[in-house]
MARBA-3410 file (N, C-alpha, C, O; in Angstrom, 1 decimal):
158
-8.7,2.8,157.2,-9.6,2.8,157.9,-10.0,4.5,157.7,-11.0,5.0,158.2 ~ -9.4,5.0,157.3,-10.0,6.8,157.1,-11.2,6.3,155.8,-12.3,6.6,156.0 ~ -10.9,5.6,154.8,-12.0,5.4,153.8,-13.3,4.7,154.4,-14.4,4.9,153.9 ~ -13.1,4.0,155.5,-14.5,3.5,156.0,-14.9,4.6,156.7,-16.1,4.8,156.6 ~ -14.2,5.4,157.4,-15.0,6.9,158.1,-15.3,7.7,157.2,-16.1,8.6,157.5
-14.9,7.7,155.9,-15.5,8.7,155.0,-16.8,8.0,154.6,-17.8,8.6,154.4 ~ -16.5,6.6,154.4,-18.2,5.9,153.6,-19.0,6.2,154.8,-20.2,6.6,154.6 ~ -18.6,6.1,156.0,-19.7,5.9,157.1,-20.2,7.7,157.3,-21.3,7.9,157.7 ~ -19.3,8.5,157.2,-20.0,10.0,157.1,-20.9,10.2,156.0,-22.0,10.7,156.1 ~ -20.2,9.6,154.8,-21.5,9.9,153.3,-22.4,9.5,153.7,-23.5,10.1,153.5
-22.4,8.1,154.3,-23.6,7.1,154.8,-24.6,7.6,155.3,-25.8,7.6,154.9 ~ -24.1,8.2,156.7,-24.8,8.7,157.7,-25.5,10.1,157.2,-26.6,10.3,157.4 ~ -24.8,11.0,156.6,-25.1,12.3,156.1,-26.4,11.9,155.0,-27.3,12.7,154.9 ~ -26.4,10.8,154.3,-27.4,10.7,153.3,-28.5,10.3,154.0,-29.5,11.0,154.0 ~ -28.5,8.9,154.9,-29.5,8.3,155.5,-30.2,9.4,156.2,-31.4,9.4,155.9
-29.8,10.2,157.0,-30.2,11.2,158.3,-30.8,12.4,157.3,-31.7,13.0,157.9 ~ -30.5,12.6,155.8,-31.2,13.5,155.1,-30.3,14.9,155.4,-30.9,15.9,155.1 ~ -29.1,15.0,155.9,-28.5,16.2,156.1,-27.9,16.6,154.7,-28.2,17.7,154.4 ~ -27.1,15.8,153.8,-26.6,16.1,152.4,-26.5,14.8,151.5,-25.7,13.9,151.9 ~ -27.2,14.7,150.5,-27.1,13.6,149.8,-25.6,13.3,149.5,-24.9,14.2,149.0
-25.2,12.0,149.7,-23.8,11.9,149.3,-23.7,10.5,148.5,-22.7,9.7,148.5 ~ -24.8,10.3,148.0,-24.5,9.1,146.9,-25.8,8.0,147.3,-26.7,8.3,148.1 ~ -25.8,6.9,146.7,-26.6,5.6,147.1,-26.2,4.5,147.6,-25.2,4.0,147.2 ~ -26.9,4.1,148.7,-26.2,3.2,149.4,-27.1,1.9,149.2,-28.3,2.1,149.1 ~ -26.6,0.7,149.1,-27.7,-0.4,149.0,-26.9,-1.3,149.9,-25.7,-1.7,149.8
-28.0,-1.4,150.8,-27.3,-2.6,152.0,-27.2,-4.1,151.0,-28.0,-4.4,150.2 ~ -26.2,-4.7,151.5,-26.2,-6.0,151.1,-25.2,-6.7,152.1,-24.0,-6.5,152.3 ~ -26.0,-7.7,152.7,-25.6,-8.6,154.2,-24.5,-8.9,153.9,-23.7,-8.3,154.6 ~ -24.0,-9.7,152.9,-22.7,-10.6,152.3,-21.7,-9.4,151.5,-20.7,-9.6,150.8 ~ -22.1,-8.3,151.8,-20.9,-7.2,151.3,-19.5,-7.4,151.4,-18.6,-7.2,150.6
-19.2,-8.0,152.9,-18.2,-7.9,153.8,-17.0,-9.1,153.1,-15.8,-9.0,153.0 ~ -17.9,-10.1,152.6,-17.1,-11.2,152.3,-17.0,-11.4,150.7,-16.7,-12.4,150.1 ~ -17.2,-10.0,150.2,-16.9,-10.2,148.3,-15.7,-9.6,148.2,-15.5,-8.5,148.6 ~ -14.8,-10.4,147.4,-13.7,-10.2,147.1,-13.6,-8.9,146.0,-14.6,-9.0,145.3 ~ -12.9,-8.0,145.6,-12.8,-7.3,144.5,-12.4,-7.8,143.2,-11.2,-8.3,143.3
-12.9,-7.9,142.2,-12.7,-8.8,141.1,-12.6,-7.8,139.9,-13.5,-7.0,139.6 ~ -11.4,-8.1,139.1,-11.4,-7.3,137.8,-12.2,-8.2,136.8,-12.6,-9.3,137.0 ~ -12.2,-7.3,135.8,-12.8,-7.9,134.2,-11.4,-8.2,133.5,-10.9,-7.2,132.9 ~ -10.8,-9.4,133.5,-9.4,-9.4,132.4,-10.0,-9.1,131.0,-9.4,-8.5,130.1 ~ -11.3,-9.7,130.8,-11.5,-9.6,129.2,-11.3,-8.2,128.8,-10.7,-7.8,127.8
-12.2,-7.4,129.7,-12.0,-6.0,129.3,-10.9,-4.9,129.3,-10.8,-3.8,128.7 ~ -10.1,-5.6,130.0,-8.6,-4.8,130.1,-7.7,-4.4,128.9,-6.9,-3.4,128.9 ~ -8.0,-5.2,127.8,-7.3,-5.1,126.5,-8.0,-4.0,125.9,-7.3,-3.1,125.4 ~ -9.2,-4.0,125.7,-10.5,-3.1,125.1,-10.0,-1.9,125.8,-9.4,-1.0,125.2 ~ -10.3,-1.8,127.2,-9.4,-0.4,127.6,-8.2,0.2,127.1,-8.2,1.2,126.6
-7.3,-0.6,127.4,-6.1,-0.1,127.0,-6.0,0.2,125.5,-5.2,1.0,125.2 ~ -6.7,-0.5,124.6,-6.7,-0.1,123.4,-6.8,1.2,123.1,-6.0,2.0,122.7 ~ -8.5,1.5,123.5,-9.0,2.6,123.5,-8.2,4.0,124.3,-8.4,5.1,123.8 ~ -7.6,3.8,125.2,-6.9,4.8,126.0,-6.2,5.9,125.2,-5.9,7.0,125.8 ~ -5.8,5.7,124.0,-5.2,7.0,123.4,-6.2,7.8,122.8,-5.9,8.9,122.5
-7.6,7.1,122.5,-8.8,8.0,122.2,-9.3,8.3,123.5,-9.8,9.4,123.6 ~ -9.4,7.8,124.2,-10.1,8.6,125.7,-9.1,9.8,126.1,-9.6,10.9,126.5 ~ -7.7,9.7,126.0,-6.9,10.8,126.2,-7.1,12.0,125.3,-7.1,13.2,125.6 ~ -7.3,11.5,123.9,-7.5,12.8,123.0,-8.8,13.5,123.4,-8.9,14.7,123.3 ~ -9.6,12.7,123.8,-11.1,13.7,124.2,-10.7,14.4,125.4,-10.8,15.7,125.4
-10.3,13.8,126.3,-10.0,14.6,127.3,-8.9,16.2,127.2,-8.9,17.3,127.8 ~ -8.1,15.8,126.1,-7.3,17.0,125.6,-8.1,17.8,125.0,-8.1,19.0,125.2 ~ -9.2,17.2,124.0,-10.2,18.2,123.5,-11.0,19.0,124.6,-11.2,20.2,124.4 ~ -11.4,18.3,125.7,-12.1,18.9,126.7,-11.2,19.9,127.4,-11.8,20.9,127.9 ~ -10.0,19.8,127.4,-9.3,20.9,128.2,-8.7,22.1,127.4,-8.1,23.1,127.9
-9.0,21.8,125.9,-8.9,22.7,124.9,-10.0,23.5,124.7,-9.9,24.5,123.9 ~ -11.2,23.1,125.4,-12.4,23.8,125.4,-12.8,24.8,127.1,-13.8,25.5,127.4 ~ -11.9,24.4,127.5,-12.1,24.9,129.0,-12.7,26.3,129.1,-13.7,26.6,129.8 ~ -12.0,27.3,128.2,-12.8,28.8,128.3,-14.3,28.6,128.0,-15.2,29.0,128.7 ~ -14.5,27.9,126.9,-16.2,27.7,126.4,-16.8,27.2,127.5,-17.6,27.8,128.0
-16.4,25.8,128.0,-17.4,25.4,128.7,-17.3,25.9,129.9,-18.1,25.5,130.7 ~ -16.3,26.8,130.5,-16.3,27.8,131.6,-17.4,28.8,131.5,-18.1,29.0,132.5 ~ -17.7,29.5,130.4,-18.7,30.1,130.1,-20.1,29.6,130.3,-20.9,30.3,130.9 ~ -20.3,28.4,129.9,-21.5,27.6,129.9,-21.6,27.3,131.3,-22.8,27.4,131.6 ~ -20.8,27.0,132.2,-20.8,26.7,133.5,-21.2,28.0,134.5,-21.8,27.9,135.6
-20.8,29.1,133.6,-21.1,30.4,134.3,-22.5,30.8,134.2,-22.7,31.8,134.8 ~ -23.7,30.1,133.5,-24.9,30.3,133.0,-24.8,31.0,131.4,-25.9,31.2,130.9 ~ -23.9,31.3,130.8,-24.0,31.9,129.3,-24.7,31.2,128.3,-24.0,30.7,127.4 ~ -26.0,31.1,128.2,-26.8,30.4,127.2,-28.1,29.3,127.9,-28.4,29.3,129.1 ~ -28.5,28.6,127.1,-29.6,27.5,127.5,-28.8,26.3,128.3,-29.0,25.8,129.4
-27.8,26.1,127.2,-26.9,24.9,127.8,-26.4,24.6,129.4,-25.4,25.4,129.8 ~ -26.8,24.0,130.2,-26.5,24.3,131.6,-25.7,22.8,132.0,-26.0,21.6,131.7 ~ -24.8,23.2,132.9,-24.1,21.6,133.6,-25.1,21.3,134.9,-25.2,20.1,135.3 ~ -25.7,22.2,135.5,-26.6,22.2,136.8,-27.9,21.4,136.4,-28.9,22.0,136.7 ~ -28.0,20.3,135.8,-29.0,19.7,135.5,-28.7,18.2,135.4,-27.6,17.9,134.9
-29.5,17.1,136.0,-29.5,15.6,136.0,-29.6,14.7,134.7,-29.3,13.4,134.7 ~ -29.9,15.5,133.7,-30.3,14.9,132.3,-29.3,14.5,131.6,-29.5,13.4,131.1 ~ -28.1,15.1,131.4,-27.0,15.0,130.5,-26.0,15.3,131.4,-25.7,16.5,131.7 ~ -25.3,14.0,131.8,-23.9,14.0,132.6,-23.1,14.8,132.3,-22.9,15.1,131.1 ~ -22.4,15.6,133.2,-21.4,16.9,132.8,-20.2,16.4,132.1,-19.6,17.1,131.3
-19.8,15.3,132.5,-18.5,15.1,131.6,-18.9,14.7,130.2,-18.4,15.1,129.2 ~ -20.2,13.7,130.1,-20.9,13.6,128.6,-21.1,14.9,127.9,-20.7,14.9,126.7 ~ -21.6,16.0,128.4,-21.7,17.0,128.0,-20.5,17.8,127.5,-20.4,18.4,126.4 ~ -19.6,17.8,128.5,-18.1,18.4,128.1,-17.8,17.9,126.9,-17.7,18.7,126.0 ~ -17.5,16.4,126.6,-17.2,15.5,125.9,-17.9,15.7,124.4,-17.2,15.8,123.4
-19.0,15.9,124.5,-20.0,16.1,123.3,-19.4,17.5,122.8,-18.8,17.5,121.7 ~ -19.5,18.4,123.5,-18.9,19.9,123.2,-17.5,20.0,122.4,-17.3,20.5,121.4 ~ -16.6,19.4,123.3,-15.2,19.3,123.0,-15.2,18.4,121.7,-14.3,18.7,121.0 ~ -15.7,17.5,121.3,-15.7,16.7,120.2,-16.3,17.0,119.1,-16.1,16.4,118.0 ~ -17.1,17.8,119.3,-17.7,18.8,118.0,-16.8,20.0,117.4,-16.6,20.3,116.3
-16.4,20.5,118.8,-15.3,21.7,118.5,-14.0,21.3,118.1,-13.1,22.1,117.7 ~ -13.7,19.9,118.2,-12.3,19.5,117.6,-12.4,19.1,116.1,-11.5,19.2,115.2 ~ -13.9,18.4,116.1,-13.7,17.6,114.7,-14.7,18.2,113.6,-14.9,17.7,112.4 ~ -15.3,19.2,114.0,-16.0,20.0,113.5,-16.6,19.2,112.0,-16.2,19.1,110.8 ~ -17.9,18.6,112.7,-18.3,17.7,111.7,-19.6,18.5,110.6,-20.1,19.6,111.1
-19.9,18.1,109.4,-20.7,18.6,108.6,-22.3,18.5,108.9,-23.2,19.4,108.7 ~ -22.3,17.2,109.3,-24.0,16.6,109.7,-23.6,16.2,111.1,-22.6,15.6,111.5 ~ -24.9,16.7,112.1,-24.9,16.0,113.3,-26.2,15.2,113.6,-27.2,15.9,113.7 ~ -26.1,13.7,113.7,-27.6,13.5,113.9,-27.4,12.8,115.3,-26.5,12.2,115.8 ~ -28.5,13.2,115.8,-28.5,12.8,117.4,-29.8,12.1,117.9,-31.0,12.5,117.9
-29.3,10.9,118.4,-30.4,10.1,118.7,-31.2,10.6,120.3,-30.6,10.6,121.3 ~ -32.1,10.8,120.2,-32.7,11.6,121.2,-32.3,13.2,121.3,-31.3,13.6,120.8 ~ -33.1,13.7,122.0,-33.1,15.1,122.3,-33.5,15.5,123.4,-34.1,14.7,124.1 ~ -33.1,17.0,123.8,-33.5,17.4,124.9,-32.2,18.4,125.5,-31.9,19.5,124.9 ~ -31.7,18.1,126.3,-30.6,18.8,127.0,-29.2,18.8,126.2,-28.4,19.7,126.1
-29.1,17.6,125.8,-27.9,17.2,125.0,-27.8,18.2,124.0,-26.8,18.9,123.7 ~ -29.0,18.2,123.3,-29.0,19.1,122.1,-28.7,20.6,122.1,-28.4,21.2,121.1 ~ -28.9,21.3,123.4,-28.5,22.8,123.6,-27.1,22.6,123.8,-26.5,23.5,123.4 ~ -26.5,21.4,124.2,-24.7,21.4,124.2,-24.5,21.6,122.7,-24.0,22.7,122.3 ~ -25.0,20.5,121.9,-24.7,20.5,120.4,-24.7,21.5,119.6,-23.7,21.7,118.9
-25.8,22.3,119.7,-26.4,23.6,119.0,-25.3,24.8,119.7,-25.2,25.8,119.0 ~ -24.6,24.8,120.8,-23.9,25.6,121.2,-22.6,25.3,120.8,-21.8,26.2,120.7 ~ -22.3,24.0,120.4,-20.8,23.7,119.9,-20.7,24.3,118.4,-19.6,24.3,117.8 ~ -21.6,24.6,117.9,-21.7,24.6,116.5,-21.5,26.0,116.4,-22.3,26.9,116.9 ~ -20.2,26.3,115.5,-19.8,27.6,115.2,-20.0,27.8,113.8,-19.9,26.9,113.0
-20.5,29.2,113.5,-20.6,29.6,111.9,-19.6,29.0,110.9,-20.0,28.7,109.7 ~ -18.2,29.0,111.4,-17.4,28.5,110.4,-17.5,26.8,110.2,-16.8,26.2,109.4 ~ -18.4,26.3,111.1,-18.3,24.6,110.8,-19.3,24.7,110.0,-19.2,23.9,109.1 ~ -20.5,25.6,109.9,-21.6,25.4,108.8,-21.9,24.0,108.4,-21.7,23.5,107.3 ~ -22.4,23.3,109.6,-22.7,21.9,109.3,-24.3,22.3,108.3,-24.6,23.4,108.0
-25.0,21.2,108.1,-26.0,21.3,107.3,-27.0,21.5,108.3,-27.8,22.5,108.2 ~ -27.1,20.5,109.4,-28.2,20.6,110.3,-27.7,19.5,111.5,-26.9,18.6,111.5 ~ -28.5,20.0,112.7,-28.2,18.9,113.8,-29.9,18.1,113.7,-30.9,18.7,113.9 ~ -29.7,16.8,113.2,-30.9,16.0,113.2,-31.2,15.4,114.4,-30.3,14.6,114.8 ~ -32.5,15.8,115.2,-32.5,14.7,116.4,-33.7,13.9,116.1,-34.8,14.3,115.8
-33.3,12.7,116.1,-34.1,11.5,116.1,-34.8,11.4,117.4,-34.5,10.5,118.3 ~ -35.9,12.3,117.6,-37.0,12.1,118.7,-38.0,13.1,118.4,-37.8,14.1,117.7 ~ -39.2,12.4,119.0,-40.7,13.4,118.8,-40.4,14.2,119.7,-40.0,13.7,120.8 ~ -40.6,15.8,119.4,-40.5,16.9,120.3,-41.7,17.1,121.3,-42.7,17.6,120.8 ~ -41.6,16.7,122.6,-42.8,16.7,123.5,-43.4,18.3,123.5,-44.6,18.5,123.6
-42.5,19.0,123.4,-43.2,20.6,123.5,-42.1,21.1,122.7,-41.0,20.5,122.5 ~ -42.5,22.5,122.1,-41.9,23.2,121.2,-40.6,24.0,122.0,-39.6,24.3,121.4 ~ -40.7,24.3,123.3,-39.6,24.8,123.8,-38.4,24.1,124.1,-37.4,24.6,124.5 ~ -38.5,23.0,123.9,-37.3,22.2,123.7,-36.7,22.5,122.6,-35.5,22.7,122.7 ~ -37.2,22.6,121.7,-36.7,22.8,120.4,-36.0,24.2,120.3,-34.8,24.5,119.9
-37.2,25.1,120.9,-36.6,26.5,121.0,-35.4,26.8,121.9,-34.6,27.7,121.8 ~ -35.4,26.0,122.6,-34.5,26.2,123.8,-33.1,25.7,123.3,-32.2,25.9,124.1 ~ -32.8,25.0,122.3,-31.6,24.4,121.7,-30.9,25.5,120.9,-29.8,25.4,120.6 ~ -31.4,26.3,120.8,-30.7,27.3,119.7,-31.5,28.5,119.2,-32.7,28.3,118.8 ~ -31.0,29.6,119.3,-31.6,30.7,118.5,-32.2,30.8,117.0,-33.2,31.3,116.5
-31.0,30.0,116.6,-31.2,29.6,115.0,-31.7,28.6,114.9,-32.0,27.8,115.8 ~ -32.0,28.5,113.2,-32.6,27.3,113.0,-31.6,26.0,112.9,-31.6,25.3,111.9 ~ -30.9,25.9,113.7,-29.7,24.7,113.5,-30.3,23.2,113.5,-30.0,22.3,112.8 ~ -31.4,23.2,114.7,-31.8,22.0,115.2,-33.0,21.8,114.2,-33.7,22.8,114.0 ~ -33.2,20.8,113.6,-34.2,20.1,112.6,-34.8,18.8,113.3,-34.3,17.7,113.1
-35.9,19.0,114.0,-36.5,17.3,114.3,-36.9,16.7,113.1,-37.4,17.3,112.1 ~ -36.8,15.2,113.4,-37.1,14.6,112.4,-38.3,13.9,112.8,-38.4,13.3,113.9 ~ -39.3,13.9,111.9,-40.8,13.5,112.3,-41.2,12.0,111.6,-41.4,11.8,110.3 ~ -41.3,11.3,112.4,-41.9,9.9,112.1,-43.7,9.8,111.9,-44.6,10.3,112.5 ~ -43.8,8.8,110.7,-45.1,8.8,110.4,-45.5,7.2,110.5,-44.5,6.4,110.2
-46.5,6.7,110.7,-46.9,5.6,110.8,-47.4,5.3,109.1,-47.3,4.2,108.6 ~ -47.8,6.2,108.5,-47.9,5.8,107.1,-46.9,5.3,105.8,-45.9,5.8,105.4 ~ -47.4,4.3,105.4,-46.8,3.6,104.6,-46.1,4.3,103.3,-45.5,3.6,102.5
END
């Protein structure tokens, strides 16, 4: 009963425009659909659980640095919709924990700002390579104050 009241409150707040509380997709048969698991996926998730826990531990170890980002220190921001917060924290923490020499990013934008922020002088990666055409120079400049980020350009020439 309590969860129904909560959903109703969220739904009304969103529908009335008072406060967005999620997406609500009406489905007339929703009441007759039984919850269903995905048994084929269960062993895959169970096998990956230690790695998930390790990433969460890495995030916990980077709490002070992630708090500084959340407080507005630097161009990386959690208050945006392009790079989900948990993904941003995980990417940052994984780079800090594993200290790769080369980082190749497929796509670039706000995630690049987190990757550039995670790189420390002691890591000395050769470069962060972003495989995406830069729409404007401000994206590349906003990623880092140094030359750590190198956009890879593509050509149609053979």
